[in-house]
C-alpha positions as CSV (number, residue, x, y, z in Angstrom):
1,M,-56.4,4.2,-54.2
2,S,-59.7,3.6,-56.0
3,N,-61.4,6.5,-54.1
4,P,-61.4,9.5,-56.5
5,R,-61.0,12.0,-53.6
6,C,-58.0,10.1,-52.3
7,C,-56.5,10.0,-55.8
8,N,-57.0,13.7,-56.2
9,Y,-55.3,14.4,-52.9
10,L,-52.4,12.2,-53.9
11,K,-52.0,13.9,-57.3
12,S,-52.1,17.3,-55.8
13,G,-49.7,16.3,-53.0
14,A,-47.3,14.8,-55.6
15,A,-47.5,17.9,-57.8
16,L,-46.7,20.3,-54.9
17,G,-44.0,17.9,-53.7
18,M,-42.3,18.0,-57.1
19,A,-42.3,21.8,-57.0
20,A,-40.7,22.0,-53.6
21,P,-37.1,21.2,-54.6
22,F,-37.2,23.6,-57.5
23,V,-38.4,26.4,-55.2
24,A,-35.7,25.6,-52.7
25,F,-32.8,25.5,-55.0
26,T,-33.9,28.4,-57.2
27,C,-34.1,30.6,-54.1
28,I,-30.7,29.3,-52.8
29,I,-29.0,30.0,-56.2
30,I,-30.5,33.5,-56.4
31,A,-29.3,34.1,-52.8
32,I,-25.8,32.9,-53.6
33,V,-25.6,35.0,-56.8
34,S,-26.7,38.1,-54.9
35,Y,-24.0,37.6,-52.3
36,P,-20.6,37.4,-54.0
37,S,-18.8,36.9,-50.7
38,F,-20.4,33.5,-50.2
39,S,-17.8,30.6,-50.0
40,W,-18.8,27.0,-50.5
41,T,-15.9,25.9,-48.1
42,N,-16.0,28.6,-45.5
43,N,-19.8,29.3,-45.1
44,A,-22.9,27.4,-44.2
45,L,-25.9,27.9,-46.5
46,S,-27.7,29.3,-43.6
47,D,-25.3,32.2,-43.5
48,L,-27.2,33.6,-46.5
49,G,-30.3,33.8,-44.3
50,V,-28.9,36.7,-42.2
51,V,-27.5,38.8,-45.0
52,P,-29.5,42.0,-45.1
53,G,-31.8,42.8,-48.1
54,L,-32.8,40.5,-50.9
55,T,-30.3,37.7,-50.1
56,G,-31.6,36.9,-46.7
57,L,-35.2,37.4,-47.7
58,I,-35.1,35.1,-50.8
59,F,-33.1,32.5,-49.0
60,N,-35.5,32.2,-45.9
61,F,-38.6,32.4,-48.1
62,G,-37.2,29.6,-50.3
63,L,-36.7,27.3,-47.3
64,F,-40.1,28.1,-45.7
65,A,-42.0,27.8,-49.0
66,S,-40.3,24.6,-50.1
67,G,-40.8,23.1,-46.6
68,F,-44.5,23.9,-46.7
69,L,-44.9,22.4,-50.2
70,A,-43.0,19.3,-49.0
71,L,-45.2,19.1,-45.9
72,V,-48.3,19.0,-48.1
73,F,-46.7,16.3,-50.1
74,A,-46.0,14.3,-47.0
75,V,-49.6,14.6,-45.7
76,F,-51.5,14.3,-49.0
77,G,-49.0,12.4,-51.1
78,L,-46.8,10.1,-49.1
79,A,-49.4,9.3,-46.4
80,K,-52.1,8.5,-49.0
81,Y,-49.6,6.5,-51.0
82,F,-48.8,4.3,-48.0
83,M,-52.3,4.4,-46.5
84,S,-52.3,0.6,-46.1
85,S,-48.8,0.3,-44.8
86,L,-47.9,1.0,-41.2
87,V,-44.2,1.2,-41.9
88,G,-45.0,3.6,-44.8
89,K,-47.1,5.8,-42.5
90,V,-44.3,6.0,-40.0
91,G,-41.8,6.9,-42.7
92,S,-44.3,9.6,-44.0
93,G,-44.5,10.9,-40.4
94,F,-40.7,11.3,-40.1
95,F,-40.6,12.9,-43.6
96,G,-43.3,15.3,-42.5
97,A,-41.4,16.2,-39.4
98,A,-38.3,16.9,-41.5
99,T,-40.3,19.3,-43.7
100,I,-41.6,21.2,-40.6
101,A,-37.9,21.5,-39.5
102,L,-37.1,22.9,-42.9
103,M,-39.8,25.5,-42.6
104,A,-38.4,26.3,-39.2
105,I,-35.0,26.9,-40.6
106,G,-36.5,29.6,-42.8
107,V,-38.3,31.2,-39.9
108,F,-35.5,30.9,-37.3
109,N,-32.4,32.1,-39.0
110,E,-28.9,32.2,-37.4
111,S,-30.0,35.2,-35.4
112,F,-32.2,32.8,-33.3
113,S,-29.6,30.7,-31.4
114,P,-29.8,27.9,-30.5
115,T,-33.1,27.3,-32.2
116,H,-31.7,27.6,-35.7
117,Y,-29.0,25.0,-34.9
118,L,-31.6,22.6,-33.4
119,V,-34.0,22.8,-36.3
120,S,-31.2,22.5,-38.8
121,V,-29.9,19.3,-37.1
122,A,-33.5,18.0,-36.9
123,F,-33.9,18.4,-40.7
124,F,-30.7,16.7,-41.7
125,V,-31.3,13.8,-39.2
126,L,-35.0,13.2,-39.7
127,A,-34.9,13.2,-43.5
128,P,-32.4,10.3,-43.9
129,I,-34.2,8.4,-41.1
130,A,-37.4,8.9,-43.1
131,L,-35.8,7.6,-46.2
132,F,-34.5,4.5,-44.5
133,I,-37.9,3.7,-43.1
134,L,-39.6,4.4,-46.5
135,A,-37.1,2.1,-48.2
136,T,-38.3,-0.7,-45.9
137,A,-41.9,0.2,-46.7
138,F,-41.2,0.0,-50.5
139,W,-39.4,-3.4,-50.0
140,L,-42.3,-4.8,-48.0
141,D,-44.6,-3.6,-50.8
142,K,-42.5,-5.5,-53.2
143,Q,-41.4,-2.3,-55.0
144,K,-37.8,-3.5,-55.0
145,K,-36.4,-0.9,-57.5
146,M,-37.9,2.0,-55.6
147,A,-36.7,0.4,-52.3
148,A,-33.1,0.2,-53.6
149,F,-33.2,3.7,-55.0
150,T,-34.6,5.1,-51.7
151,M,-32.0,3.2,-49.7
152,I,-29.2,4.6,-51.9
153,V,-30.5,8.2,-51.5
154,A,-30.8,7.7,-47.7
155,V,-27.1,6.7,-47.6
156,V,-26.0,9.5,-49.9
157,S,-27.9,12.1,-47.8
158,A,-26.4,10.9,-44.5
159,M,-22.8,10.2,-45.8
160,P,-21.6,13.9,-46.2
161,W,-22.3,14.4,-42.5
162,L,-20.8,11.2,-41.3
163,L,-17.6,11.9,-43.4
164,L,-17.6,15.5,-42.0
165,F,-17.6,14.3,-38.4
166,A,-15.0,11.6,-39.2
167,F,-12.6,13.6,-41.3
168,N,-13.6,17.3,-41.1
169,Y,-13.0,17.6,-44.9
170,V,-14.3,21.2,-45.1
171,P,-14.2,24.1,-42.6
172,N,-17.9,24.7,-42.8
173,V,-21.1,22.9,-43.8
174,A,-22.4,24.4,-47.1
175,I,-21.1,21.4,-49.1
176,P,-22.6,18.7,-47.0
177,E,-25.9,20.7,-46.7
178,A,-26.1,21.0,-50.5
179,V,-25.2,17.4,-51.2
180,S,-27.6,16.0,-48.7
181,G,-30.4,18.4,-49.8
182,L,-29.9,17.6,-53.4
183,A,-30.1,13.9,-52.8
184,I,-33.3,14.3,-50.9
185,S,-34.7,16.5,-53.6
186,I,-33.8,14.0,-56.4
187,W,-35.7,11.3,-54.5
188,T,-38.7,13.6,-54.0
189,V,-38.9,14.5,-57.6
190,K,-38.5,10.8,-58.6
191,L,-41.3,9.6,-56.3
192,C,-43.6,12.4,-57.2
193,S,-43.2,11.7,-60.9
194,E,-44.0,8.0,-60.3
195,M,-47.1,9.0,-58.3
196,L,-48.4,11.3,-61.1
197,R,-47.6,8.7,-63.8
198,R,-49.7,6.1,-61.9
């Protein structure tokens, strides 16, 4: 971490990582507002991506752009942060793979079947796995508070899907998508702010 170039990479990666959730949710909110027929219970968020005009364009752009920013964070933020931890590097790799899947969701909307389904599943599976691995990395690095926070977020991001499969509590997936995505976003902003502060 004493290498100035490494520190600059980490700071830049953290700053872009912090921006990623804001880009994603700003675009999602704009897309929802622009499409009054959207239903939290009867739609998937990805349904917005195939609505003609501004709705689909802004939604897909938001996912791709936020995924790209998060990928930069994974490569130049997370990977540098855990440069001396094998477990941390593995977790960073999983997180990076999840961000690539997020970008792919924005590129391959629901018109591209079954590609869209596969990349969507990949994101919502890879992200919690990454968090579980990173929680272990934080614990091994004796950062117990961050380890506990990361583990909680990992559980929260996975739980809406486990409950959906077990109880089918909503007809469609917009709610579990939003809850899981929000949990991951909160973790990202928290870690990025810690990186910038240090």
